[in-house]
C-alpha positions in Angstrom: -9.7 60.0 -75.4 -12.5 57.6 -74.1 -13.3 58.3 -70.6 -14.6 54.8 -70.0 -10.9 53.5 -70.4 -9.2 56.2 -68.4 -11.4 56.8 -65.5 -11.4 53.9 -62.8 -14.7 53.0 -61.2 -13.4 52.6 -57.6 -16.5 51.1 -56.4 -16.6 48.5 -59.1 -13.1 47.5 -58.4 -13.8 47.1 -54.9 -11.5 49.9 -53.6 -14.4 51.6 -52.0 -17.4 49.6 -50.7 -21.0 50.3 -51.4 -21.0 53.9 -50.6 -24.0 54.3 -48.4 -23.9 56.3 -45.1 -24.2 54.0 -42.2 -23.0 53.5 -38.7 -20.2 51.4 -40.1 -18.7 54.1 -42.1 -17.0 56.9 -40.2 -17.3 60.5 -41.1 -13.6 60.6 -42.4 -14.2 57.5 -44.6 -17.6 58.9 -46.0 -16.0 62.2 -46.6 -12.9 60.6 -48.7 -15.5 58.4 -50.5 -17.6 61.3 -51.5 -14.6 63.3 -52.6 -13.3 60.5 -54.6 -16.7 60.1 -56.5 -17.0 63.9 -57.0 -13.4 63.8 -58.5 -14.2 61.0 -60.7 -17.6 62.8 -61.9 -15.5 65.8 -62.5 -12.8 64.2 -64.4 -15.5 62.7 -66.8 -16.8 66.0 -67.4 -13.4 67.3 -68.1 -12.7 64.7 -70.5 -16.0 65.2 -72.4 -15.2 68.9 -72.6 -11.9 68.5 -74.0 -13.2 66.1 -76.6 -15.7 68.7 -77.8 -13.0 71.5 -77.7 -10.8 69.2 -79.9 -13.7 68.7 -82.1 -14.4 72.4 -82.5 -10.8 73.4 -82.9 -10.4 70.5 -85.6 -13.4 72.2 -87.5 -11.9 75.5 -87.1 -8.6 74.5 -88.5 -10.1 72.8 -91.5 -12.2 75.9 -92.1 -9.2 78.2 -92.0 -7.4 75.8 -94.4 -10.0 76.1 -97.0 -10.6 79.9 -96.9 -6.9 80.4 -97.9 
């Protein structure tokens, strides 16, 4: 799975504005924005981990098939 196609960039889409702490952004909005960004980052890492795990398992299964 390609994470670029599955993870939305909320800032690029204009759902959240330029995320910079300022007086115009309340603490609740700032907290929500940072939580969304953190979740997006974690999702990207998880997808990379799953992709790597899939590669390792595929190689393992192929190796098991060659030894029988």
